C-alpha positions in Angstrom: -16.4 -10.5 27.9 -14.4 -8.1 25.5 -16.5 -7.4 22.3 -14.2 -7.0 19.1 -15.4 -5.9 15.6 -15.4 -8.2 12.7 -12.3 -9.2 11.1 -11.6 -6.7 8.1 -11.4 -9.0 5.0 -10.0 -6.4 2.5 -6.9 -4.2 2.5 -7.2 -1.3 5.0 -5.1 0.5 7.3 -5.8 -2.1 10.0 -4.3 -5.6 9.9 -6.5 -8.3 11.3 -7.6 -11.8 10.8 -5.6 -15.0 10.0 -2.1 -14.3 8.7 -0.4 -17.6 8.1 3.6 -17.7 8.2 4.7 -19.3 5.0 7.5 -21.8 5.6 10.5 -22.1 3.5 10.2 -25.2 1.3 13.5 -27.1 0.5 14.4 -29.9 -1.9 15.9 -33.2 -0.5 19.1 -31.6 -1.5 18.6 -28.5 0.7 17.9 -26.2 -2.2 15.0 -23.7 -2.2 12.0 -25.4 -3.8 10.4 -22.4 -5.6 7.4 -24.2 -7.2 6.2 -25.7 -4.0 6.8 -22.2 -2.4 4.4 -20.8 -4.9 1.9 -23.8 -4.3 1.9 -23.0 -0.5 1.4 -19.3 -1.0 -1.5 -19.9 -3.4 -3.0 -22.4 -1.0 -3.0 -19.7 1.8 -4.7 -17.2 -0.4 -7.2 -19.5 -1.7 -8.1 -20.6 1.7 -9.0 -16.9 2.5 -6.0 -15.8 4.5 -6.4 -12.2 5.5 -2.8 -11.7 4.9 0.6 -13.6 4.8 3.8 -13.5 6.9 7.2 -14.3 5.5 9.7 -14.9 6.7 8.9 -15.8 10.5 10.3 -18.3 12.9 8.3 -20.9 11.1 10.2 -20.0 7.8 13.5 -20.9 9.3 14.6 -17.3 8.7 17.8 -17.9 10.9 18.9 -20.6 8.3 18.4 -18.2 5.2 20.9 -16.1 3.7 20.2 -12.5 2.8 20.2 -13.6 -1.0 17.6 -16.3 -0.1 15.6 -14.0 1.7 15.4 -11.8 -1.1 14.5 -14.3 -3.8 11.8 -15.7 -1.5 10.4 -12.3 -0.6 10.3 -11.2 -4.3 8.5 -14.4 -5.0 6.0 -14.0 -2.1 5.2 -10.4 -3.1 4.7 -11.6 -6.7 2.3 -14.3 -5.7 0.3 -12.2 -3.3 0.2 -9.3 -5.8 -1.3 -6.8 -3.4 -4.5 -8.9 -2.8 -3.8 -9.1 0.9 -1.4 -7.5 3.3 2.1 -9.0 3.4 4.1 -8.8 6.5 7.8 -9.2 6.0 9.9 -10.8 8.7 13.0 -8.9 9.3 14.2 -10.6 12.6 18.0 -10.9 13.4 20.2 -10.7 16.4 21.3 -7.1 16.0 19.9 -4.0 14.7 22.3 -3.6 11.7 21.2 -7.1 10.4 17.5 -6.3 11.1 17.9 -3.1 9.0 19.4 -5.0 6.2 16.6 -7.6 6.2 14.1 -4.8 6.5 15.6 -2.9 3.5 15.2 -6.1 1.4 11.5 -6.2 2.4 10.7 -2.6 1.6 12.3 -2.8 -1.7 9.4 -5.1 -2.5 6.9 -2.5 -1.3 6.4 -4.3 2.3 6.0 -1.6 5.1 4.8 -3.9 8.0 7.9 -5.7 9.3 7.8 -8.2 12.0 10.7 -8.0 14.4 11.6 -10.1 17.4 12.7 -8.7 20.5 16.0 -10.7 20.6 16.9 -13.3 23.0 20.6 -12.0 23.2 19.3 -8.7 24.8 17.3 -10.6 27.4 15.0 -8.5 29.7 17.2 -5.5 29.8 14.6 -2.8 28.9 17.0 0.0 27.9 18.7 -2.2 25.6 15.6 -3.6 24.0 14.4 0.1 23.6 17.6 1.2 21.9 17.5 -1.8 19.6 14.0 -0.9 18.3 14.8 2.9 18.3 17.8 2.2 16.0 15.6 0.0 13.7 13.0 2.6 13.5 15.5 5.2 12.6 17.2 2.9 10.1 13.9 1.9 8.4 11.8 5.2 7.9 8.4 4.6 6.8 8.2 1.0 8.2 5.4 -0.2 10.6 7.1 -2.5 13.2 5.3 -5.6 14.5 7.1 -6.4 17.8 7.2 -10.1 18.2 7.6 -11.2 21.7 8.3 -14.9 22.1 9.6 -17.1 25.1 13.1 -18.0 25.6 15.1 -19.5 23.8 13.4 -18.2 20.7 13.0 -14.7 22.0 13.5 -12.5 25.0 10.3 -13.5 26.7 9.5 -9.9 27.8 6.9 -9.1 30.4 3.8 -7.3 29.2 4.9 -4.3 31.3 8.1 -4.3 29.3 6.4 -4.6 26.0 4.1 -1.6 26.8 7.1 0.6 27.8 9.1 -0.2 24.5 5.9 0.3 22.5 5.1 3.7 24.2 8.8 4.9 23.4 8.7 3.8 19.6 5.9 5.2 17.6 6.9 3.0 14.8 5.9 -0.1 16.6 2.1 -0.3 15.4 1.3 -4.0 16.4 2.6 -6.6 18.7 2.6 -10.4 18.2 2.4 -11.9 21.6 3.6 -15.4 22.1 5.0 -15.7 25.7 2.8 -18.4 27.9 0.2 -17.6 28.9 -0.3 -15.3 26.1 -3.9 -14.1 27.1 -3.1 -12.1 30.2 -0.4 -10.3 28.3 -2.7 -9.3 25.3 -5.1 -8.2 27.9 -2.7 -5.9 29.6 -1.1 -4.6 26.2 -4.6 -3.5 24.8 -5.6 -2.2 28.1 -2.6 0.2 28.1 -4.1 2.2 25.3 -1.2 3.1 23.3 -2.6 5.4 20.7 -0.1 4.2 17.9 -0.7 0.4 18.5 -3.4 -0.7 16.3 -3.6 -4.2 17.5 -2.2 -7.3 19.2 -1.9 -10.6 17.3 -1.7 -14.1 18.9 0.9 -16.4 17.9 1.9 -19.9 19.5 0.5 -21.8 16.4 -3.1 -20.8 17.1 -3.0 -23.1 20.1 -4.7 -20.5 22.3 -6.6 -18.7 19.6 -10.0 -18.9 21.3 -8.7 -17.2 24.5 -6.7 -14.6 22.5 -9.7 -13.7 20.3 -12.1 -13.4 23.4 -9.4 -11.1 24.9 -9.6 -8.7 21.7 -6.7 -10.0 19.9 -7.0 -8.6 16.1 -6.0 -11.9 14.7 -3.5 -14.7 14.7 -0.3 -15.7 12.7 -0.3 -19.6 12.9 1.6 -21.7 10.5 0.0 -22.4 7.2 -1.0 -26.0 7.0 -4.4 -25.3 8.5 -5.2 -22.0 7.1 -8.5 -23.1 5.6 -9.7 -24.4 9.2 -8.3 -21.2 10.8 -10.1 -18.9 8.3 -13.3 -20.8 9.0 -12.8 -20.5 12.9 -12.2 -16.7 12.6 -15.2 -16.2 10.4 -17.3 -18.1 12.9 -15.9 -16.2 15.8 -16.5 -12.9 14.0 -20.0 -13.7 13.1 -20.7 -14.6 16.9 -20.9 -18.3 16.2 -18.8 -19.3 19.2 -20.0 -23.0 19.1 -18.6 -23.4 15.5 -15.5 -21.5 16.4 -14.8 -24.0 19.3 -15.7 -26.9 17.2 -13.1 -26.0 14.8 -10.7 -25.2 17.5 -11.2 -28.4 19.1 -10.5 -30.3 15.7 -7.3 -28.4 15.3 -5.8 -29.3 18.6 -4.4 -32.7 18.2 -2.2 -31.7 15.2 -1.2 -28.7 16.8 -0.1 -30.2 19.9 2.2 -32.4 17.7 3.3 -29.4 15.7 4.4 -28.0 19.0 6.9 -30.8 19.3 8.0 -31.2 15.6 7.4 -27.7 14.3 8.3 -27.0 10.8 9.0 -30.6 10.1 5.5 -31.5 10.9 4.1 -28.4 9.0 6.0 -29.6 5.8 4.7 -33.2 6.2 1.3 -31.9 6.4 1.7 -29.7 3.3 3.1 -32.6 1.4 0.1 -34.9 2.6 -2.1 -32.1 1.1 -0.3 -32.2 -2.2 1.4 -28.9 -1.5 4.9 -29.6 -0.7 7.3 -32.3 -2.0 9.3 -33.0 1.1 9.5 -32.4 4.9 13.1 -31.3 4.7 14.2 -28.6 7.3 17.4 -26.8 7.8 16.7 -26.3 11.7 17.5 -28.7 14.4 14.2 -30.5 15.0 13.1 -33.9 16.2 12.7 -36.6 13.5 9.1 -38.1 12.9 9.3 -41.7 13.3 6.8 -44.3 11.8 4.7 -44.3 14.9 4.3 -40.4 14.8 3.7 -40.3 11.0 0.7 -42.9 11.6 -0.7 -40.7 14.3 -0.3 -37.6 12.0 -2.1 -39.4 9.2 -5.0 -40.4 11.6 -5.4 -36.8 12.7 -5.5 -35.4 9.1 -8.2 -38.1 8.3 -10.3 -37.0 11.0 -9.8 -33.4 9.9 -10.7 -34.3 6.4 -13.9 -36.0 7.5 -15.0 -33.3 10.0 -14.3 -30.3 7.4 -16.5 -32.0 4.6 
């Protein structure tokens, strides 16, 4: 078994722990709901998040204009206020758009930028290396978190490809690994011993978080609706209380299995149930949650509330 140090719970040069991805909250008329946005960020911080991420896939970044990104990043930076690290999502289909998004984040003091290996470049290793090299050159001073997600969200690169890209680009200091199964890839990337790669985060909504942590992942970047549970799980794991970590993990799984189907729609519904959001409105094309699904989610939430007392 791989032994890892306890999570770093304060600002430092190392990112670790639970970094929830903040969704974009919309009104029923498809406008940004800035007050709900603030409530969700405050919930993440009050729940003990070790950092926050915005915008990620769970933020529907591909459905936001650059002006909306800037408005929301400014709001997020203001709410976080330097209390925990803030990771700015800058993913886009081409390097020029990534640089434009990254510049917005860096104007707000954000130096850690999460960037997806784009699906459009596929598994062409040379093309992916040029993509990240161009971004590193265009965003001097940025630390890149290379996000590797399966097709069709991302390129679904092999661990060997991620290792080669990271070796060639010193600005890549973290990897967020979300291909399935994520565990063996995390093990391989860590075993490569790339000096400038400080850590590997797990993804996939924290559906595989125990396996990822056992393999030495520095943390996880799940959606935000269960941040309090995920922080408690990470704390138990870091303290060596594997039984409690696994208990909390088991409690989370029914809801996270549904989240895998309904994605941001479920996240926003749960946030509304918790008094944090106003609607489950999404811009992304996602399945609707019918009355049977909503009743099932309500039951899951009731079980969680009882178990978390």
